[in-house]
C-alpha positions in Angstrom: 77.0 73.2 108.2 74.8 75.7 110.2 75.8 79.3 109.1 73.9 81.8 111.1 74.5 85.4 109.3 74.1 89.0 110.7 72.3 91.4 108.2 71.3 94.7 108.6 68.5 96.1 106.4 67.1 99.6 105.9 64.1 100.6 103.7 62.8 104.4 103.2 60.3 105.6 100.6 60.5 108.7 98.5 63.1 109.8 95.5 63.2 107.0 92.9 65.1 107.4 89.4 67.1 104.5 88.5 64.4 103.5 86.1 61.4 104.3 88.6 63.4 101.5 91.0 63.4 98.9 88.2 59.5 98.6 87.5 57.8 95.8 89.1 61.0 94.2 90.8 62.8 95.1 93.8 66.0 96.8 93.6 68.0 97.3 96.4 71.6 98.1 97.3 73.9 95.7 98.8 76.9 96.8 101.2 80.0 94.1 101.2 82.1 95.2 103.6 86.3 94.5 103.4 88.8 93.8 105.8 88.0 93.6 109.4 84.8 95.3 108.6 80.8 94.5 108.9 77.5 95.4 109.1 78.5 98.2 111.6 80.8 99.5 109.3 78.5 101.3 107.4 76.4 102.5 110.2 76.5 106.3 109.2 75.5 105.4 105.3 72.7 103.3 105.6 70.4 105.5 106.3 71.3 108.4 104.4 71.6 106.2 101.0 68.1 104.5 101.8 66.6 108.0 101.9 67.8 109.7 99.0 67.8 106.8 96.8 64.3 105.4 97.8 65.3 101.7 97.9 66.2 99.1 100.3 69.6 99.0 101.5 71.1 96.1 103.4 74.5 94.7 104.5 76.1 91.2 106.1 78.6 90.4 108.0 81.0 88.0 105.6 82.1 84.6 107.1 85.1 85.6 109.1 84.3 89.2 110.1 81.4 90.7 112.1 79.0 88.8 114.1 78.6 86.2 111.6 79.5 82.7 112.8 82.7 81.1 112.2 82.5 77.6 110.9 85.1 74.9 111.7 87.2 73.3 108.9 85.7 70.0 109.9 81.9 71.4 109.6 82.5 71.8 105.9 84.4 69.0 105.7 82.3 66.4 107.1 79.5 67.8 105.3 81.5 67.9 101.9 80.6 71.6 101.3 82.7 74.6 100.2 85.1 76.3 102.4 82.9 79.7 103.5 86.0 82.1 103.6 87.2 81.4 99.7 86.4 84.4 97.4 84.4 81.7 95.0 82.2 80.8 97.6 81.7 84.4 99.2 80.5 85.3 95.6 77.9 82.5 95.8 77.1 83.4 99.3 76.6 87.2 98.4 74.4 86.3 95.1 72.4 84.2 97.6 71.7 86.7 99.9 70.6 88.9 97.2 68.0 86.6 96.1 66.5 85.7 99.9 66.4 89.3 100.1 64.0 89.5 97.2 66.1 91.6 95.0 65.5 91.2 91.5 68.4 94.0 90.5 70.9 95.6 93.0 73.8 98.1 93.1 76.7 96.5 94.5 79.1 99.0 96.7 82.3 97.4 97.8 84.9 98.4 100.2 88.6 96.8 100.1 88.5 93.4 98.9 84.5 93.7 99.3 85.1 95.6 96.1 87.0 92.4 94.5 83.6 90.3 96.0 81.3 92.5 94.3 83.2 92.5 90.5 83.6 88.7 91.0 79.5 88.6 91.6 79.2 90.6 88.8 81.5 88.4 86.6 79.6 85.4 87.8 76.2 86.8 87.2 77.4 87.5 83.5 78.6 83.8 82.9 76.6 81.2 82.3 77.3 79.9 85.9 75.1 82.3 87.6 72.8 80.6 89.4 70.2 83.4 90.9 67.8 85.6 89.4 69.3 88.7 90.2 70.8 91.5 88.0 73.9 93.8 88.7 72.9 97.3 87.3 76.3 98.7 88.9 79.2 98.8 91.2 80.7 101.3 93.5 84.1 100.5 94.4 85.7 102.0 97.5 89.7 102.0 98.7 89.6 98.9 96.6 93.0 97.3 95.2 93.0 94.2 93.2 96.8 93.5 94.1 97.4 93.3 97.9 97.6 90.3 100.5 94.4 90.7 102.9 96.4 89.5 106.1 99.6 91.4 107.2 102.6 89.9 107.5 103.5 89.7 111.3 99.6 88.2 111.8 100.3 85.7 109.2 103.6 84.7 110.8 101.5 84.5 114.4 99.1 82.4 112.7 101.7 80.0 111.2 103.2 79.3 114.8 102.5 76.6 116.9 101.3 79.0 119.6 99.1 80.4 117.2 95.9 79.0 118.8 97.2 79.4 122.6 96.5 81.9 125.1 99.9 84.1 124.8 99.6 84.8 121.3 96.0 85.4 120.8 95.7 89.0 122.6 99.0 90.0 120.4 97.1 88.5 117.2 93.8 90.7 118.5 96.1 93.7 118.9 97.7 93.6 115.4 94.9 92.8 113.4 93.2 95.6 115.2 95.6 98.3 114.3 95.9 97.3 110.8 92.1 97.7 110.4 92.5 100.9 112.2 95.0 102.4 110.0 93.3 101.1 107.1 89.8 102.7 108.2 90.9 105.9 109.1 92.9 108.5 108.1 93.0 110.7 110.7 93.4 108.3 113.2 92.1 111.3 116.2 88.6 110.6 115.1 88.6 106.8 116.4 86.4 107.2 119.7 86.4 104.5 122.3 82.6 103.3 120.8 84.1 102.9 117.5 87.4 101.0 118.7 84.7 98.5 120.7 82.6 98.1 117.3 86.0 96.8 115.6 87.1 94.6 118.3 84.0 92.9 119.2 84.2 90.7 116.4 87.6 89.1 117.5 86.0 87.9 120.3 83.2 85.8 118.6 84.6 81.9 118.8 86.7 80.8 116.4 87.8 84.0 115.3 91.6 83.1 115.3 90.8 80.1 113.0 88.8 82.1 110.8 91.6 84.6 110.2 93.9 81.6 109.7 91.8 80.0 106.9 91.2 83.9 105.6 95.0 84.0 105.6 95.6 81.0 103.8 93.1 82.1 101.0 94.7 85.4 100.7 96.4 84.8 97.2 93.4 85.2 96.3 93.0 88.7 96.7 96.0 89.1 94.6 95.2 89.4 91.1 98.3 89.0 88.2 97.7 91.5 85.7 96.4 88.9 83.3 93.1 88.3 85.9 92.6 91.8 86.5 92.2 92.4 83.2 89.9 89.7 82.6 87.7 90.8 85.3 87.8 94.1 84.6 86.7 92.9 80.7 83.9 90.9 82.1 82.3 93.9 83.9 83.2 96.6 81.0 79.8 96.9 80.2 78.5 97.6 83.8 78.4 101.4 85.2 81.4 101.4 87.8 82.3 103.9 90.1 85.8 104.0 91.8 86.3 106.2 95.0 89.8 106.8 96.3 91.7 109.1 98.4 93.4 110.0 101.4 90.0 110.3 103.7 
């Protein structure tokens, strides 16, 4: 199975601290988008972050979102590979991505369920099952919930119907997902421009977008953590600095 991943990297010099950007190692900030997002979600902050911190800042489109390819179920089943839409598989991808970018230490910034991915990546690094030599120095959580299904109820109904893959339902599903994404991403909907809307709609034209959404919907229970699982996850990362950002805007 070949996965074509869309990424963006911005490198700037100057300001330093963070222990001189980890000595001789390569330090970077990795941005992890949430439901319906992608590399484009970070377009207004990547350059500023890179300039102010003085390090590489990068982002990638998670499988199922952005312009990264959407593998079909037969792609991974026939090759005996893990389902790329599960949280565990995406944790592996995130850590492998950090390693492939040449980072030896990172700060992960996660929005929405991207925050859950960042926390689980940190948990993995703390455990003996960590297979890459990457240290997580801190986590930033933006508007993260540990107890919410990602795919909205109406969209799940459409995906489960026999019409789910037919042309009559796809436009309706595309409209529903776009509206949900916009409600989650924007406090003030008047700031939504035609250009911004087109950026959010573009990934819903990638081949296999609806099948990918169906797979994400089937894994949706992974993003609803019981109090016990949430407590265990937070316990695993309690030694790390974590910045939580929330609010109406």
